[in-house]
Wavefront OBJ file of the C-alpha trace (Angstrom):
o trace
v 0.000 0.000 0.000
v 0.991 3.599 -0.530
v 0.200 5.634 2.586
v -0.072 9.387 1.985
v -0.069 11.882 4.850
v -0.124 15.660 5.166
v -0.415 18.324 7.812
v -2.968 21.129 7.564
v -0.318 23.487 6.144
v 0.719 20.852 3.597
v -2.890 20.347 2.504
v -3.133 24.042 1.621
v -0.165 23.548 -0.711
v -1.386 20.136 -1.948
v 1.841 18.610 -0.672
v 1.643 14.991 0.549
v 4.285 12.694 2.021
v 4.146 9.101 0.783
v 5.473 5.861 2.236
v 5.120 2.210 1.239
v 3.661 -0.354 3.646
v 3.703 -4.103 3.035
v 1.542 -4.780 6.091
v -1.702 -3.615 7.631
v -0.228 -0.835 9.759
v 2.427 1.841 9.331
v 3.638 4.160 12.110
v 3.777 7.852 11.223
v 6.109 9.528 13.689
v 7.155 13.033 14.752
v 3.638 14.475 14.659
v 3.099 17.782 16.418
v 0.693 17.951 19.377
v -2.769 19.461 18.981
v -2.452 19.455 15.180
v -4.642 18.162 12.369
v -3.300 15.570 9.916
v -4.782 13.967 6.801
v -4.289 10.428 5.501
v -5.239 8.479 2.389
v -4.208 5.057 1.071
v -3.712 3.456 -2.336
v -3.320 -0.242 -3.089
v -0.299 -1.084 -5.219
v 0.602 -4.200 -7.205
v 2.305 -5.238 -10.449
v -0.463 -3.561 -12.449
v 0.081 -0.182 -10.800
v -1.750 1.984 -8.267
v -5.406 1.695 -7.351
v -7.769 4.563 -6.536
v -7.300 6.719 -3.452
v -9.250 5.867 -0.339
v -11.387 8.499 1.316
v -9.239 11.068 3.121
v -9.219 10.532 6.872
v -8.459 13.296 9.357
v -6.946 13.011 12.803
v -6.138 15.619 15.455
v -3.256 14.759 17.758
v -3.775 15.187 21.473
v -2.476 18.172 23.413
v 0.669 17.986 25.470
v 0.138 16.830 29.022
v 0.324 19.945 31.247
v 2.976 18.248 33.376
v 5.193 17.586 30.377
v 5.249 20.859 28.495
v 8.841 21.790 29.320
v 10.924 21.556 26.196
v 13.938 23.200 24.595
v 13.075 25.933 22.075
v 11.809 24.222 18.938
v 12.575 20.783 20.362
v 10.769 17.684 21.482
v 9.338 17.156 24.990
v 12.133 16.577 27.445
v 12.525 14.224 30.405
v 11.190 15.645 33.645
v 11.885 14.402 37.183
v 8.871 12.462 38.452
v 8.602 9.710 41.066
v 6.317 7.112 39.495
v 5.121 3.865 41.064
v 6.945 0.716 39.937
v 8.047 -2.674 41.252
v 11.627 -2.082 42.502
v 12.649 -5.749 42.200
v 12.212 -5.401 38.423
v 15.019 -2.824 38.228
v 18.760 -3.248 38.652
v 18.928 0.564 38.843
v 17.910 2.463 41.987
v 18.653 6.101 41.134
v 16.681 9.143 39.956
v 13.405 8.758 38.091
v 12.321 10.635 34.950
v 9.264 10.474 32.701
v 8.400 11.456 29.137
v 5.403 10.999 26.862
v 5.850 8.442 24.073
v 4.618 8.645 20.492
v 1.594 6.466 21.143
v -0.274 7.822 24.122
v 1.703 6.250 26.925
v 4.377 7.456 29.296
v 7.900 6.091 29.507
v 9.561 6.154 32.895
v 13.217 5.464 33.602
v 15.099 4.687 36.793
v 18.766 5.613 36.418
v 21.829 3.587 37.273
v 23.691 6.440 35.586
v 22.984 8.714 32.633
v 23.652 5.938 30.095
v 22.299 2.872 31.925
v 18.707 2.795 33.131
v 15.656 0.607 33.548
v 12.785 1.472 31.186
v 9.185 1.226 32.380
v 5.907 2.194 30.712
v 2.570 3.427 32.082
v -0.804 4.707 30.952
v -0.828 7.747 33.250
v 1.396 9.583 35.690
v -0.747 8.508 38.643
v -0.945 4.880 37.462
v 1.665 2.145 38.099
v 4.473 1.833 35.569
v 5.337 -1.667 34.323
v 8.281 -3.562 32.857
v 8.309 -4.306 29.134
v 8.795 -7.881 27.960
v 10.260 -8.867 24.611
v 8.866 -11.795 22.623
v 11.776 -11.765 20.132
v 14.986 -10.924 21.976
v 16.044 -9.285 25.224
v 14.524 -5.837 24.776
v 17.156 -4.363 22.477
v 14.469 -2.634 20.397
v 12.913 -1.075 23.517
v 15.514 1.669 23.153
v 13.014 3.143 20.697
v 11.020 4.241 23.757
v 13.837 6.611 24.780
v 14.171 7.933 21.198
v 17.184 5.855 20.224
v 17.214 4.670 16.616
v 19.519 1.731 17.307
v 19.235 -1.538 19.179
v 20.774 -1.198 22.614
v 22.546 -3.389 25.143
v 20.499 -4.931 27.921
v 20.913 -6.819 31.130
v 20.410 -10.602 31.118
v 16.912 -12.096 31.217
v 17.651 -14.177 34.324
v 16.057 -11.387 36.367
v 12.615 -12.247 35.022
v 13.344 -15.989 35.193
v 14.004 -15.759 38.940
v 11.022 -13.555 39.800
v 7.316 -14.436 39.751
v 5.510 -13.643 36.525
v 3.916 -10.205 36.595
v 1.662 -7.828 34.710
v 3.406 -5.692 32.130
v 3.708 -4.650 28.507
v 5.307 -6.685 25.734
v 5.970 -6.661 22.005
v 8.050 -8.608 19.487
v 9.679 -6.051 17.199
v 10.439 -2.361 16.693
v 7.433 -0.153 15.778
v 4.917 -2.752 16.986
v 2.373 -1.350 19.482
v 2.723 -2.824 22.961
v 0.217 -5.263 24.475
v -0.613 -5.480 28.183
v -0.563 -8.907 29.811
v 1.530 -11.362 31.818
v 5.311 -11.185 31.336
v 8.324 -12.896 32.862
v 8.663 -16.442 34.141
v 6.663 -19.165 32.355
v 5.775 -16.739 29.532
v 7.406 -16.027 26.178
v 7.951 -12.374 27.191
v 11.095 -12.070 29.371
v 12.225 -8.688 30.689
v 15.551 -7.257 31.810
v 16.794 -5.109 34.677
v 18.654 -2.442 32.683
v 19.195 -0.977 29.214
v 22.017 0.964 27.531
v 20.667 2.808 24.493
v 23.399 5.350 23.731
v 21.029 8.170 24.739
v 21.862 10.021 27.961
v 18.957 10.740 30.296
v 17.832 13.327 31.267
v 19.898 15.043 28.549
v 23.377 16.023 27.468
v 26.001 15.515 30.159
l 1 2 3 4 5 6 7 8 9 10 11 12 13 14 15 16 17 18 19 20 21 22 23 24 25 26 27 28 29 30 31 32 33 34 35 36 37 38 39 40 41 42 43 44 45 46 47 48 49 50 51 52 53 54 55 56 57 58 59 60 61 62 63 64 65 66 67 68 69 70 71 72 73 74 75 76 77 78 79 80 81 82 83 84 85 86 87 88 89 90 91 92 93 94 95 96 97 98 99 100 101 102 103 104 105 106 107 108 109 110 111 112 113 114 115 116 117 118 119 120 121 122 123 124 125 126 127 128 129 130 131 132 133 134 135 136 137 138 139 140 141 142 143 144 145 146 147 148 149 150 151 152 153 154 155 156 157 158 159 160 161 162 163 164 165 166 167 168 169 170 171 172 173 174 175 176 177 178 179 180 181 182 183 184 185 186 187 188 189 190 191 192 193 194 195 196 197 198 199 200 201 202 203 204 205
């Protein structure tokens, strides 16, 4: 499929961005908050392109009032926030920071140091944050949640093998939306106690 997208300003100039998708979903990243976007799809095969679908519109949500601090012209930044989490799931015991992700959840980190941290995820700042299991690996692709474009290093999975199974999020590969369920021991979704993603948190050191 050809997936075409445009912001409101782009629509006025009839300027669309196009990407190819071989599956049934395609993430469109780096959208601005509280902004209107337009989407349309075309099927594509050896005979060429099919007709356009109806144009769909979508308005992104506003920034959370607790997470509006940002550098001029930049993305939302990490802010100090003590979220609720299960401490036995983390090899790190230092400062905590949170940031909104690109699909309506919050990422929380507990620091070992600026380059090693445990990544958690939660639905809201007042809700518990949970570990993230990986169905295909040891969580290397979870570095995407801290805006790293590369696979990171992680701690071993024996942490989750030696703890009782628990509620948490999991996914199999980069860009896949997370699912909430049981992770850890006796599941196919192990989790780790730390990550190194090459991205310093809370920022440049």
